[in-house]
N, C-alpha and C positions, 0 to 999 in steps of 0.2 A: 077745278081740274088739275089731276097732278101732271106734272110733266116727266120726260124720262130723266132730266136732269135731277128734278127734285127725288125721285126714286134713288137714284145713284147716292145723290148726298145722304139720304136716310141710311143706306146699306153702310156706308162708310163709318158712320156715327156708331151703326150697332155693332160692327167689327172693332173698333175703339174700345168701346165699351166693354166688350166680350174679352179682349186683350188685357185690359187693365184688370177685370175681375178675376181672371186666371192667373196672372202674375201676382196679385194678392194673394190669392188662396195658395199658390205653390209656394211663395215665399213663407207663408205662416206654416204650411204643413212641413216644409224643409226645416225651418227653425225647430218647430215641435219636435221633428224626428232627431235631428241633431241634439237637441237638449237632453232629450231621452236617453241616446247612446252614450253621451259624454257623462250623464248621470251615472249610467249603467258602469261605465269603465271606470270612473272616479271611485264607485262604491266596491268594484271588484279590487281595485288597487289598494284602497285602505285597507278592506279587510284580509288581504294578502299580507301587508305591512303590519298589521295588528297581530294576525297570527305569527308573525317571524317575530315581533318584538314580546309576544307572550311567552313563545317556546324559549327565546334565549333568557328568557325571565324567570323561568322554571326554579322552584326551589331545589336544592340536593335532594331532599326525600323523594320529589317527584321525578328526579332524573336518575335515581338510583338503580331502577331495576336494568335501565338502558346501559348504565355505566358498568354495571356489574357484568353483564354480557359482553361488553366491548373488554374488560379486562381479563375474562374468562377466555375469549378467543384470543387475544393478542396471547396471553400466556401459553395456550396450548399449542399456538404456531411458533413460540420460541422467540417472539418479538418483545424482549424485555427492555429494551430500553423505550420502544414506543409505549409499553405498558406504564413505565415509571413516570413518563413526562405528559399522560394523556389528558389529565384536567387540566395542566396548565397550558397545554397547546389549544383546549378546547376554548379556555378563558381567551386567551389571546386571539384566537380566529373571531370569536364574538365580539371582542373590544375592536378589531379592525375591519368586520364585516368582510371577512375572507371568504373567498368561493370554496365550494367543497373539494375541488380538485387542488386548490392552494393548500387547504389544511393536510390533506392527505399527503400530499407531497412533501411538505415540511416535516410531517410526522416520521415517514418513510426516509428523507435524508438524514435525521437524527438517528435512526435504526441502523442504517448502512454505515453511518460514521463510526458509531459505537462498536459495530460488528468489526470494521476493519482495525479499530484500534485493539480490540481484543486479541483478534487473530494476529497482530504484529507483537502483542507482548507474550502470547503464547509461543511463537516462533523464536523470539529473541531468548525467551528461558530455555525452551528446547536445543538451541544452537550452542549453549556453554561457552560464549564467547568470552574473551577478557574484556573486563570493565574498562570504560573510559578511551579504548582504542578503535578511534573513528578517523575517517580521512579529513575532517574538518579539523581536527586538533593536530595533523602530523605536519612536523616542520621540515617542508620540503627545501627551506633555504639552508638547512644543515647539512644537507646530504645531496650537493650537486650532482653526483654522479647517476643520481633518478632522474629520469625524464618524465616530468609531471604530466606532460600531455600524453604518454603512454598510460600513466595511471589513471588521468581523468578518462580516457577511451575506454579503459577496462571498467571503470564504474558506471558505464551505460549498461554492463551486463550483456554485451552482445555475445561474450565468451560463455556466460551460462547458457543462453538460448542455444548456442552451438556446440555445447558440452565439451569446450577446451578446457586446458589446464594452465595455470601460472605457477612458476617458479621461481622463487626468490631467494637468490645465494647472497653469501657475503658473511664477513666475520661476526661475531657475537656483537650485539647491542647497536646494531647500525641502522635498525627499525624494520627488520625482515616481518616479524610475528604482528607488530602493528600495523602495517601494509595489508598482510593477510588477513588480519581480523576487520580492518577497514573497510575491504572490498566484500568479506563475507557479510558485514553488516548492511552493505549497499544492496545485497543479493537478498537479505531479510526484509528489508524496507520494499523492496520490488516484488514481495510476495513468494520468495523462493525458500524452501526450508534448505537450512545448513548445520554444521555441525563440526565443532572444534576439538581436537584431541592431540596429544603430541604422539610422536612416532614410538616413543617407549610404552606408554600407557595402550596404545592401539594394538602393538604386537603381543603385550601382557595377556591384554584381554581375549586377543582372537587365539592365543596359544593355549591358555586356560579353557576357553569354549572348546576347543579340539581335543583336549584330553578328557572333558567330560563329555564328549560325544553331542555338544551343542555348537558346532561351528557355524552350520547354516543358519541357524537361528541369530546367533551373535553376529552372523556377517551382515544380516539385514539390517542391523543399526547403523551400519556405514555406507549400506548400498542405498537406502531410500533418500537420503538428503540429496538435493538437487547439488549441493555445493558441500563437499567433504574438505576441511583443513586438516592437513598433517604437519605438525609443528615440530621442529627441531630434528629434522633427520640427519644422522650424522653425528650427534652429539655424544650418544652412545653405541656401541656396535650392537650388532645383531648377531644371534646366532642362526644357523642353517635353517632351523625350523621356523623360526620369525621371518626370515628373509623370504621364504617359500610363501609362506600366509599372505604377508605385505603383497608379493607379486600377485597372488591369485585375487586378492582384492581390487587390485589396481588394474589388472587384466578385465575383471569381470565390469568394473566401471568404465571401461574405456569405450569412448563415443557413446557413453549413456548419460554421465555426470562431470560435472567439473572437480579439478582436485587443485587446491591451492596449497603448495608445499614450500616448507622453507628449508634451508639446510646452509650449515657452515662449510661445506665441502664443495668443491668444484666437482664438475661432471667427471673429470679425469680421476678423482679420488673416491667415486664411489665404490670401486672394488673392496677398499678397505672397510667401507660402512656393511657390506652384506657378506664379506667373507671371501667371495670369489668374483670374477670377471663374469662368468656366465650369467649369473642371475642379476647382475648390476646391470649388465646390457640388455637382458630383456625388459628390466623394470623402466630402463631411460629410453627404450623402443617404444614402449606404451604411452610414457608422458610425455614426450617430445614431439610425437607425430603431428598433434594438434595442440600447440602450446605457445605461450610467451614467456621468455626468460628475463627478469629483472636482475642484474648483478649489481650489487650494491658495493661502493668502496669508500671509505670515509672513517672517521673517529666514532667511537662508540658513544651513543647518546648516555648512558649511565655513567660512563667516565666523565663526560662533560659535566653532568650534573654535581658528580663528587667534586669535581675541581672547583664548581662556582661555590659550593659547600665548604671550601677549604679542607676537605678530607684527604687529599693527596696532597703529601709536601713534595716542595720542589727538588728537584735531584741534588744530592750533595757533591761539591766539585771534588774532583779526585786530585789527590795529592800527588804532586810530581817527585819522583824518585830519580835522584840524580847518580849516574854512575860514576 
């Protein structure tokens, strides 16, 4: 006869057996599922890696159609630098396993750099600036009358942004043209158009254009640049027509573009340049309203170099005449 206690023991044993069987089955199923999932993932990854490797090892003949289309698109878009370095950058990207974004950024960086360089070269050519006259090679120590801090401030190009003028005064050879050209060079490097011309050549060109009925067309040449350098004002006198045309140009550029002007005459002597006080006053009024004046006093650079080269003889002592 089975007691109630025996029945309970049998039930407990049955439960233990069932738990054990279930645990074993579950472990086996989980292991099988995990193995299957892992195998599937590994196969997928391996297939992807193999596809990537195979693509990177395609022969030039197999890549040719795609490359030809890429070159065609780059050329039609005017991306000439990118077009020229495409194969080299593709090889570098494959070698370093670069991302698509990194490859594209690298290609466009080179295109942007080349375009900026070409634009700088074009602006420099159009500016017609004297060669070798930059702020880097200007000898400030030779002209202590020049406040270098003022020149460095001007080199930040704030005066260009605000359409202000810079007038450099002083005797011949003290560095007026050098400073004007140097500041214009900084403007060109900063992305602005500039143009350099002597006052004599400017008035001759405008006077000839006026005679031929093309003054408005010629005037645009000197109105278009953001920075206009007018060199050597006062070295040669102007007739009434030339002075009037120069005033028209300066008046039209007023508060629209900057003028860098050099002169060997003080402002009080400008009436001798233009023939009369009225036109001189009108020109000065437009120039000086928004401007910086740099008045240079010192020895001529050219005389210094001639002295160094021994081309200037020492003055002969004067003989003393006794009465």
